[in-house]
NUROMI-927405 format. One record per residue (C-alpha): residue number from 1; residue in three letters; x, y, z. Coordinates in nm, 4 decimals. Example, Ala and Ser with C-alpha at 12.3 -4.5 7.8 and 13.67 -1.06 7.14 Angstrom:
> 1,ALA,1.2300,-0.4500,0.7800;
> 2,SER,1.3670,-0.1060,0.7140;
# end
This chain:
> 1,UNK,0.9607,14.3671,1.0793;
> 2,UNK,0.8503,14.2633,0.7159;
> 3,UNK,0.5666,14.5139,0.6502;
> 4,UNK,0.3826,14.2367,0.4563;
> 5,UNK,0.3315,14.0337,0.7733;
> 6,UNK,0.0519,14.2605,0.9092;
> 7,UNK,-0.1360,14.1859,0.5730;
> 8,UNK,-0.1827,13.8307,0.6910;
> 9,UNK,-0.5433,13.6986,0.7886;
> 10,UNK,-0.5828,13.5348,1.1165;
> 11,UNK,-0.6193,13.1829,1.0752;
> 12,UNK,-0.9487,13.0079,1.0646;
> 13,UNK,-0.9073,12.8118,1.4076;
> 14,UNK,-0.8115,13.1448,1.5714;
> 15,UNK,-1.1255,13.3133,1.4440;
> 16,UNK,-1.3215,13.0203,1.5760;
> 17,UNK,-1.1514,13.0421,1.9134;
> 18,UNK,-1.2296,13.4260,1.9388;
> 19,UNK,-1.6013,13.3552,1.7969;
> 20,UNK,-1.6409,13.1148,2.0924;
> 21,UNK,-1.4435,13.2719,2.3704;
> 22,UNK,-1.6968,13.3749,2.5956;
> 23,UNK,-1.9593,13.0809,2.5149;
> 24,UNK,-1.9748,12.7514,2.6804;
> 25,UNK,-2.0794,12.4442,2.5119;
> 26,UNK,-2.3902,12.2338,2.6257;
> 27,UNK,-2.3001,12.0836,2.9747;
> 28,UNK,-2.5041,11.7652,2.9341;
> 29,UNK,-2.3105,11.6206,2.6511;
> 30,UNK,-1.9492,11.5484,2.5952;
> 31,UNK,-1.7847,11.7931,2.3258;
> 32,UNK,-1.7327,11.6458,1.9678;
> 33,UNK,-1.4951,11.8321,1.7487;
> 34,UNK,-1.5430,11.8282,1.3620;
> 35,UNK,-1.3431,12.1292,1.2895;
> 36,UNK,-0.9604,12.0217,1.2305;
> 37,UNK,-0.8609,11.7909,0.9336;
> 38,UNK,-0.6288,11.5862,1.1415;
> 39,UNK,-0.6814,11.2247,1.0614;
> 40,UNK,-0.7456,11.0144,1.3902;
> 41,UNK,-0.7266,10.6612,1.2608;
> 42,UNK,-0.4631,10.4157,1.3489;
> 43,UNK,-0.1358,10.4854,1.2201;
> 44,UNK,-0.0105,10.1875,1.0208;
> 45,UNK,0.1844,9.9639,1.2626;
> 46,UNK,0.4580,9.8877,0.9729;
> 47,UNK,0.5445,10.2238,0.9592;
> 48,UNK,0.5630,10.2890,1.3256;
> 49,UNK,0.7984,9.9585,1.3331;
> 50,UNK,1.0196,10.0931,1.0721;
> 51,UNK,1.0485,10.4359,1.2484;
> 52,UNK,1.1491,10.2792,1.5590;
> 53,UNK,1.3925,10.0478,1.3923;
> 54,UNK,1.5695,10.3475,1.2167;
> 55,UNK,1.6198,10.5739,1.4905;
> 56,UNK,1.9922,10.5651,1.4961;
> 57,UNK,1.9850,10.7267,1.1756;
> 58,UNK,1.9421,11.0610,1.3881;
> 59,UNK,2.3220,11.0674,1.4138;
> 60,UNK,2.3468,11.1768,1.0523;
> 61,UNK,2.2251,11.5034,0.9050;
> 62,UNK,1.9524,11.4385,0.6517;
> 63,UNK,1.9993,11.5404,0.2642;
> 64,UNK,1.7588,11.8234,0.1590;
> 65,UNK,1.7374,11.6442,-0.1576;
> 66,UNK,1.6477,11.3285,0.0235;
> 67,UNK,1.7541,10.9756,-0.0049;
> 68,UNK,1.7471,10.8110,-0.3240;
> 69,UNK,1.5586,10.5064,-0.1642;
> 70,UNK,1.2668,10.7227,-0.0978;
> 71,UNK,1.2643,10.9104,-0.4190;
> 72,UNK,1.2597,10.5566,-0.5821;
> 73,UNK,0.9709,10.4565,-0.3551;
> 74,UNK,0.7856,10.7519,-0.4394;
> 75,UNK,0.8458,10.7274,-0.8041;
> 76,UNK,0.7112,10.3702,-0.8112;
> 77,UNK,0.3985,10.4677,-0.6097;
> 78,UNK,0.3187,10.7519,-0.8014;
> 79,UNK,0.3920,10.5881,-1.1680;
> 80,UNK,0.1603,10.3095,-1.0392;
> 81,UNK,-0.1268,10.5410,-0.8888;
> 82,UNK,-0.1051,10.7983,-1.1962;
> 83,UNK,-0.0491,10.5701,-1.4834;
> 84,UNK,0.2828,10.7712,-1.5577;
> 85,UNK,0.5100,10.6277,-1.7944;
> 86,UNK,0.8035,10.7538,-1.5890;
> 87,UNK,0.8941,11.0001,-1.3171;
> 88,UNK,1.2553,11.0493,-1.2597;
> 89,UNK,1.3751,10.9952,-0.9084;
> 90,UNK,1.6772,11.2319,-0.9689;
> 91,UNK,1.5237,11.5234,-1.1247;
> 92,UNK,1.1301,11.5109,-1.1181;
> 93,UNK,1.0918,11.4295,-0.7502;
> 94,UNK,1.1645,11.5833,-0.4050;
> 95,UNK,1.0795,11.4847,-0.0532;
> 96,UNK,0.9212,11.7543,0.1456;
> 97,UNK,0.8449,11.7997,0.5369;
> 98,UNK,0.4765,11.7721,0.4420;
> 99,UNK,0.2788,11.9764,0.2025;
> 100,UNK,0.2006,12.2811,0.4035;
> 101,UNK,0.5601,12.3780,0.4043;
> 102,UNK,0.6260,12.3157,0.0456;
> 103,UNK,0.3267,12.5024,-0.0665;
> 104,UNK,0.4444,12.8034,0.1211;
> 105,UNK,0.7945,12.7613,0.0026;
> 106,UNK,0.7056,12.7119,-0.3674;
> 107,UNK,0.5394,13.0356,-0.3899;
> 108,UNK,0.8498,13.2237,-0.2580;
> 109,UNK,1.0389,13.0306,-0.5158;
> 110,UNK,0.8400,13.0996,-0.8263;
> 111,UNK,0.6943,13.4376,-0.7861;
> 112,UNK,0.8745,13.7663,-0.8766;
> 113,UNK,0.9793,13.7406,-1.2186;
> 114,UNK,0.6755,13.9347,-1.3530;
> 115,UNK,0.5734,14.2584,-1.2655;
> 116,UNK,0.2448,14.3034,-1.0176;
> 117,UNK,0.2597,13.9208,-1.0240;
> 118,UNK,-0.0682,13.7421,-0.9302;
> 119,UNK,-0.1341,13.4143,-0.7859;
> 120,UNK,-0.4840,13.2623,-0.8554;
> 121,UNK,-0.6617,13.0661,-0.6019;
> 122,UNK,-0.9849,12.8536,-0.5517;
> 123,UNK,-1.2375,13.0571,-0.3230;
> 124,UNK,-1.2910,12.8631,-0.0431;
> 125,UNK,-0.9129,12.7473,0.0051;
> 126,UNK,-0.6328,12.6108,0.2153;
> 127,UNK,-0.5199,12.9449,0.4045;
> 128,UNK,-0.1349,12.8573,0.3281;
> 129,UNK,-0.2324,12.9812,-0.0447;
> 130,UNK,-0.2935,13.3208,0.0571;
> 131,UNK,-0.0546,13.3723,0.3365;
> 132,UNK,0.2410,13.2468,0.0963;
> 133,UNK,0.1107,13.4944,-0.2083;
> 134,UNK,0.0910,13.8034,0.0340;
> 135,UNK,0.4595,13.7422,0.1904;
> 136,UNK,0.5802,13.6756,-0.1688;
> 137,UNK,0.4323,14.0300,-0.2657;
> 138,UNK,0.1749,13.8985,-0.5103;
> 139,UNK,-0.1776,13.9857,-0.5548;
> 140,UNK,-0.4410,13.7366,-0.5208;
> 141,UNK,-0.7096,13.6476,-0.7567;
> 142,UNK,-0.9804,13.4641,-0.5998;
> 143,UNK,-1.2087,13.2262,-0.8244;
> 144,UNK,-1.5410,13.1081,-0.6486;
> 145,UNK,-1.6162,12.7503,-0.5950;
> 146,UNK,-1.9916,12.7582,-0.4957;
> 147,UNK,-2.3008,12.5826,-0.5954;
> 148,UNK,-2.3564,12.8009,-0.9092;
> 149,UNK,-2.0949,12.5899,-1.0613;
> 150,UNK,-2.1278,12.2516,-0.8707;
> 151,UNK,-1.8448,12.3581,-0.6661;
> 152,UNK,-1.6012,12.3593,-0.9550;
> 153,UNK,-1.3617,12.6226,-1.0193;
> 154,UNK,-1.4595,12.8264,-1.3418;
> 155,UNK,-1.1095,12.8904,-1.4684;
> 156,UNK,-1.2472,13.0091,-1.8159;
> 157,UNK,-1.3914,13.3105,-1.6715;
> 158,UNK,-1.0256,13.4819,-1.5880;
> 159,UNK,-0.9449,13.7638,-1.8446;
> 160,UNK,-0.6101,13.7352,-2.0321;
> 161,UNK,-0.4997,14.0675,-1.8438;
> 162,UNK,-0.4944,13.8371,-1.5316;
> 163,UNK,-0.3500,13.5483,-1.6846;
> 164,UNK,-0.0542,13.7652,-1.8204;
> 165,UNK,0.0381,13.8920,-1.4766;
> 166,UNK,-0.0319,13.5167,-1.3082;
> 167,UNK,0.2936,13.3066,-1.2068;
> 168,UNK,0.0986,13.0405,-1.0051;
> 169,UNK,-0.2503,12.8927,-1.0485;
> 170,UNK,-0.3483,12.6905,-0.7265;
> 171,UNK,-0.5498,12.3752,-0.7805;
> 172,UNK,-0.6863,12.2083,-0.5026;
> 173,UNK,-0.8120,11.8534,-0.6177;
> 174,UNK,-0.9775,11.6588,-0.4382;
> 175,UNK,-1.0957,12.0100,-0.2921;
> 176,UNK,-1.0861,12.1070,0.0394;
> 177,UNK,-1.3490,12.1861,0.1663;
> 178,UNK,-1.6085,12.0953,-0.1328;
> 179,UNK,-1.4483,11.7456,-0.1999;
> 180,UNK,-1.4739,11.8047,-0.5954;
> 181,UNK,-1.2473,11.6610,-0.8618;
> 182,UNK,-1.0870,11.9042,-1.1143;
> 183,UNK,-1.1779,11.7185,-1.4437;
> 184,UNK,-0.9448,11.6590,-1.7553;
> 185,UNK,-1.0996,11.9500,-1.9500;
> 186,UNK,-1.0182,12.2108,-1.7048;
> 187,UNK,-0.6741,12.0641,-1.7019;
> 188,UNK,-0.6536,12.1103,-2.0637;
> 189,UNK,-0.7572,12.4534,-2.0559;
> 190,UNK,-0.4932,12.5530,-1.7486;
> 191,UNK,-0.2206,12.3455,-1.9598;
> 192,UNK,-0.2831,12.5794,-2.2522;
> 193,UNK,-0.3101,12.8777,-2.0544;
> 194,UNK,0.0138,12.8129,-1.8682;
> 195,UNK,0.2415,12.7489,-2.1936;
> 196,UNK,0.0724,13.0828,-2.3378;
> 197,UNK,0.1178,13.2956,-2.0454;
> 198,UNK,0.3948,13.1350,-1.8602;
> 199,UNK,0.2788,13.0325,-1.5144;
> 200,UNK,0.2759,12.7280,-1.2795;
> 201,UNK,0.0037,12.4956,-1.2023;
> 202,UNK,0.0580,12.3925,-0.8124;
> 203,UNK,-0.1967,12.1026,-0.7503;
> 204,UNK,-0.2548,12.0245,-0.3932;
> 205,UNK,-0.3449,11.6600,-0.4212;
> 206,UNK,-0.3047,11.5760,-0.0505;
> 207,UNK,-0.6642,11.4059,-0.0128;
> 208,UNK,-0.6312,11.2052,-0.3398;
> 209,UNK,-0.6154,10.8689,-0.1744;
> 210,UNK,-0.9458,10.9056,0.0277;
> 211,UNK,-1.2015,10.8259,-0.2428;
> 212,UNK,-1.4970,10.6011,-0.2737;
> 213,UNK,-1.5517,10.3346,-0.5240;
> 214,UNK,-1.3081,10.2446,-0.8353;
> 215,UNK,-1.2893,10.5795,-0.9744;
> 216,UNK,-0.9612,10.7310,-0.8687;
> 217,UNK,-0.9296,11.1096,-0.8608;
> 218,UNK,-0.7289,11.2319,-1.1666;
> 219,UNK,-0.4217,11.3722,-1.0940;
> 220,UNK,-0.2532,11.6808,-1.2555;
> 221,UNK,0.0349,11.4725,-1.3844;
> 222,UNK,-0.1700,11.1825,-1.5013;
> 223,UNK,-0.3528,11.4784,-1.6976;
> 224,UNK,-0.0275,11.5831,-1.8347;
> 225,UNK,0.0407,11.2260,-1.9820;
> 226,UNK,-0.3260,11.2127,-2.1349;
> 227,UNK,-0.2944,11.5489,-2.3076;
> 228,UNK,0.0706,11.4835,-2.4227;
> 229,UNK,0.2761,11.6845,-2.1675;
> 230,UNK,0.5036,11.4082,-2.0793;
> 231,UNK,0.7730,11.6467,-1.9324;
> 232,UNK,0.5321,11.7759,-1.6888;
> 233,UNK,0.6046,12.1345,-1.8302;
> 234,UNK,0.4811,12.3975,-1.5991;
> 235,UNK,0.3239,12.1551,-1.3652;
> 236,UNK,0.3770,12.0598,-0.9922;
> 237,UNK,0.2048,11.8049,-0.7756;
> 238,UNK,0.1951,11.8108,-0.3822;
> 239,UNK,0.1506,11.4910,-0.2114;
> 240,UNK,0.1294,11.3936,0.1487;
> 241,UNK,0.1267,11.0980,0.3708;
> 242,UNK,-0.0729,11.2857,0.6354;
> 243,UNK,-0.4243,11.1687,0.5274;
> 244,UNK,-0.3319,10.8795,0.2825;
> 245,UNK,-0.1539,10.6847,0.5814;
> 246,UNK,-0.2724,10.8932,0.8890;
> 247,UNK,0.0612,11.0059,0.9421;
> 248,UNK,0.0203,11.3826,1.0230;
> 249,UNK,0.2933,11.4156,1.2864;
> 250,UNK,0.5434,11.2391,1.0453;
> 251,UNK,0.5807,11.5683,0.8138;
> 252,UNK,0.6336,11.3774,0.5060;
> 253,UNK,0.5168,11.4431,0.1554;
> 254,UNK,0.6693,11.4981,-0.1905;
> 255,UNK,0.6813,11.7803,-0.4889;
> 256,UNK,0.6869,11.6005,-0.8436;
> 257,UNK,0.6809,11.7393,-1.1804;
> 258,UNK,0.8588,11.9614,-1.4163;
> 259,UNK,1.2520,11.9314,-1.3427;
> 260,UNK,1.3193,12.2826,-1.4472;
> 261,UNK,1.1269,12.3958,-1.1504;
> 262,UNK,1.2367,12.1379,-0.9003;
> 263,UNK,1.5995,12.2495,-0.9449;
> 264,UNK,1.5483,12.5933,-0.8072;
> 265,UNK,1.3083,12.4728,-0.5727;
> 266,UNK,1.5781,12.2437,-0.4429;
> 267,UNK,1.8478,12.5267,-0.3975;
> 268,UNK,1.5895,12.7415,-0.2157;
> 269,UNK,1.5306,12.4693,0.0320;
> 270,UNK,1.8813,12.3937,0.0719;
> 271,UNK,1.8913,12.7491,0.2216;
> 272,UNK,1.5533,12.7270,0.4121;
> 273,UNK,1.6891,12.4065,0.6146;
> 274,UNK,1.4189,12.1838,0.5809;
> 275,UNK,1.5321,11.8372,0.5328;
> 276,UNK,1.3301,11.5412,0.6331;
> 277,UNK,1.4900,11.3486,0.9185;
> 278,UNK,1.6463,11.0278,0.8100;
> 279,UNK,1.4164,10.7999,1.0035;
> 280,UNK,1.1095,10.9981,0.8647;
> 281,UNK,1.2329,10.9099,0.5489;
> 282,UNK,1.2976,10.5310,0.6263;
> 283,UNK,0.9442,10.5183,0.7519;
> 284,UNK,0.8118,10.7017,0.4556;
> 285,UNK,0.9852,10.4299,0.2037;
> 286,UNK,0.7490,10.1637,0.4135;
> 287,UNK,0.4239,10.3760,0.3966;
> 288,UNK,0.4446,10.4613,0.0229;
> 289,UNK,0.5153,10.0782,-0.0619;
> 290,UNK,0.2145,9.9620,0.1054;
> 291,UNK,-0.1535,9.9767,-0.0041;
> 292,UNK,-0.3137,9.7384,0.2181;
> 293,UNK,-0.3463,10.0096,0.5151;
> 294,UNK,-0.4649,10.2694,0.2534;
> 295,UNK,-0.7425,10.0496,0.1504;
> 296,UNK,-0.8598,10.0063,0.5113;
> 297,UNK,-0.8562,10.3662,0.5536;
> 298,UNK,-1.0881,10.4303,0.2611;
> 299,UNK,-1.3190,10.1734,0.4005;
> 300,UNK,-1.3540,10.3454,0.7304;
> 301,UNK,-1.4052,10.6719,0.5901;
> 302,UNK,-1.6703,10.4800,0.3390;
> 303,UNK,-1.8696,10.3577,0.6389;
> 304,UNK,-1.8541,10.6849,0.8004;
> 305,UNK,-1.9687,10.8986,0.5206;
> 306,UNK,-2.2724,10.6432,0.4589;
> 307,UNK,-2.3694,10.6209,0.8196;
> 308,UNK,-2.3504,11.0442,0.8581;
> 309,UNK,-2.5289,11.1132,0.5412;
> 310,UNK,-2.7895,10.8779,0.6339;
> 311,UNK,-2.8692,11.0786,0.9286;
> 312,UNK,-2.8119,11.4186,0.7808;
> 313,UNK,-2.9606,11.4225,0.4288;
> 314,UNK,-3.3273,11.4295,0.5424;
> 315,UNK,-3.2760,11.7492,0.6964;
> 316,UNK,-3.0070,11.9508,0.5503;
> 317,UNK,-2.8520,12.0118,0.1970;
> 318,UNK,-2.5414,11.7857,0.1866;
> 319,UNK,-2.3878,11.5742,-0.0772;
> 320,UNK,-2.1227,11.2853,-0.0676;
> 321,UNK,-1.7665,11.4334,-0.1812;
> 322,UNK,-1.6161,11.2855,-0.4752;
> 323,UNK,-1.3129,11.2531,-0.2455;
> 324,UNK,-1.1636,11.3523,0.0689;
> 325,UNK,-1.3152,11.3613,0.4154;
> 326,UNK,-1.4979,11.6768,0.4622;
> 327,UNK,-1.8852,11.7383,0.4319;
> 328,UNK,-1.9559,12.0965,0.3115;
> 329,UNK,-2.3525,12.1346,0.3923;
> 330,UNK,-2.5453,12.4201,0.2855;
> 331,UNK,-2.7056,12.5971,0.5822;
> 332,UNK,-3.0783,12.7265,0.6397;
> 333,UNK,-2.8932,13.0404,0.8434;
> 334,UNK,-2.5599,13.2353,0.8979;
> 335,UNK,-2.2699,12.9899,0.9234;
> 336,UNK,-2.1311,13.1765,1.2562;
> 337,UNK,-2.4486,13.1577,1.4064;
> 338,UNK,-2.5191,12.8139,1.3430;
> 339,UNK,-2.1504,12.7356,1.4751;
> 340,UNK,-2.2457,12.9064,1.7740;
> 341,UNK,-2.5848,12.7511,1.8408;
> 342,UNK,-2.5024,12.4248,1.7885;
> 343,UNK,-2.1756,12.4384,2.0059;
> 344,UNK,-2.4254,12.5855,2.2882;
> 345,UNK,-2.6950,12.3533,2.2445;
> 346,UNK,-2.5445,12.0276,2.1269;
> 347,UNK,-2.1749,12.0387,2.2142;
> 348,UNK,-2.0602,11.9713,1.8411;
> 349,UNK,-1.7897,12.2162,1.6999;
> 350,UNK,-1.7904,12.2747,1.3386;
> 351,UNK,-1.5904,12.5200,1.1286;
> 352,UNK,-1.7955,12.8206,0.9839;
> 353,UNK,-1.7471,12.8166,0.5850;
> 354,UNK,-1.6812,13.1914,0.5704;
> 355,UNK,-1.3789,13.1401,0.7750;
> 356,UNK,-1.2554,12.9468,0.4627;
> 357,UNK,-1.3182,13.2159,0.1897;
> 358,UNK,-1.2691,13.5684,0.1173;
> 359,UNK,-1.5305,13.8216,0.0309;
> 360,UNK,-1.5163,13.8927,-0.3576;
> 361,UNK,-1.7931,14.1642,-0.4757;
> 362,UNK,-1.9428,14.1505,-0.1666;
> 363,UNK,-1.9832,13.7642,-0.1775;
> 364,UNK,-1.8053,13.5047,0.0181;
> 365,UNK,-1.8827,13.1644,-0.1518;
> 366,UNK,-1.8143,13.0042,0.1888;
> 367,UNK,-2.0870,13.1735,0.3627;
> 368,UNK,-2.3795,12.9599,0.4745;
> 369,UNK,-2.1687,12.6509,0.4839;
> 370,UNK,-1.9949,12.4825,0.7453;
> 371,UNK,-1.7066,12.2269,0.7050;
> 372,UNK,-1.7493,11.8818,0.8902;
> 373,UNK,-1.4412,11.6728,0.9139;
> 374,UNK,-1.5455,11.3310,0.9387;
> 375,UNK,-1.1890,11.2219,1.1030;
> 376,UNK,-1.3037,11.1052,1.4617;
> 377,UNK,-1.4292,10.7434,1.5067;
> 378,UNK,-1.7359,10.6301,1.3340;
> 379,UNK,-1.9420,10.6216,1.6735;
> 380,UNK,-1.8509,11.0124,1.7403;
> 381,UNK,-1.9275,11.0889,1.3840;
> 382,UNK,-2.2524,10.9263,1.3909;
> 383,UNK,-2.3370,11.0966,1.7519;
> 384,UNK,-2.2322,11.4296,1.6182;
> 385,UNK,-2.4713,11.3896,1.2979;
> 386,UNK,-2.7462,11.2824,1.5453;
> 387,UNK,-2.7141,11.6083,1.7394;
> 388,UNK,-2.6862,11.8149,1.4207;
> 389,UNK,-2.9933,11.6402,1.3070;
> 390,UNK,-3.1550,11.7203,1.6379;
> 391,UNK,-3.0456,12.0741,1.6522;
> 392,UNK,-3.1896,12.1370,1.3009;
> 393,UNK,-3.5381,11.9913,1.3589;
> 394,UNK,-3.5710,12.1609,1.6899;
> 395,UNK,-3.4909,12.5051,1.5305;
> 396,UNK,-3.6163,12.5005,1.1789;
> 397,UNK,-3.9643,12.3922,1.0223;
> 398,UNK,-3.9392,12.0687,0.8271;
> 399,UNK,-4.1262,12.2259,0.5554;
> 400,UNK,-3.8703,12.5378,0.5078;
> 401,UNK,-3.6032,12.2821,0.4911;
> 402,UNK,-3.7739,12.0898,0.2116;
> 403,UNK,-3.8123,12.4346,0.0266;
> 404,UNK,-3.4483,12.5211,0.1047;
> 405,UNK,-3.3365,12.1762,-0.0669;
# end
């Protein structure tokens, strides 16, 4: 047994199940789950049709590097979306079977050259960052993403002795769970540090296409171009069709950026055995080539956020995210206790924020928050918001809430 496996933490949803294992939800209402970020909107029919039409492709082994047609479709989409002058389909793009496995695998590929290596991660975070670092034998440096810094990460607070040991910095933008977007000035700083200390910026951008209004979230490669790094040195982005196109089960995404990093990553993946099935590749080409279904998806989320925030903002401290489909309200009580009582009294299931973070200096920046995933139908999201509002008004005097807000 790999001894590092014992250092892995339970996954947040396992902890939630353990928290509620002897607790029953309110019996007079149907249960509404706002926990898992699994899109529930309809998958685009044109993608499903192509998936069906290309099933005969299962007779052939897929290439780890992916079909050239898929890499060209990804290049075209990324160049249009992020205003890139070029993105070489042959050397700067690699299709992957969803960002989850790729985010894990990139750490195993890139960590190990430095003694006592460090992986820098936001806190709270997507737990794959932590697990991948642990199994690669790296230490973790967690950077708080909390109200004190408007839910942005203060990269400038990291001392040089940490940067010198750093091999990967995880940037989650738009952020899960807070929904903030990394600004250009932060990328300018990170690019300078990456060049000075020789580490890789790994940008998890899987929520980038769920935004509101005309301002599209800035991407890392887009920032590279604006800052004169046209070869995307020390930079990789991870993108997915799961959230953008409501296709979490297709397991389709891509990694793009520095060609000198993607070459060894391809070698690693050849041994790992994670090539995307050919019919999934064919369906992905269609998905990346269509924006109509993506706009429709954004419109649905826009309506849900407007509805839910109209209900919740009078009673709890919660803001509309810059992007993504989560709300990250600040609570008037302990997040685990809030989750249990809400489940018992209103049959609404939410995720305690502390499960997404780690204690640093006796402080968990996810504490006293919960994550609400607005992935269900609009009517269910509105009903859940009404129940949360009723729960808060029943349990906390309005004047106390006004003071906390």
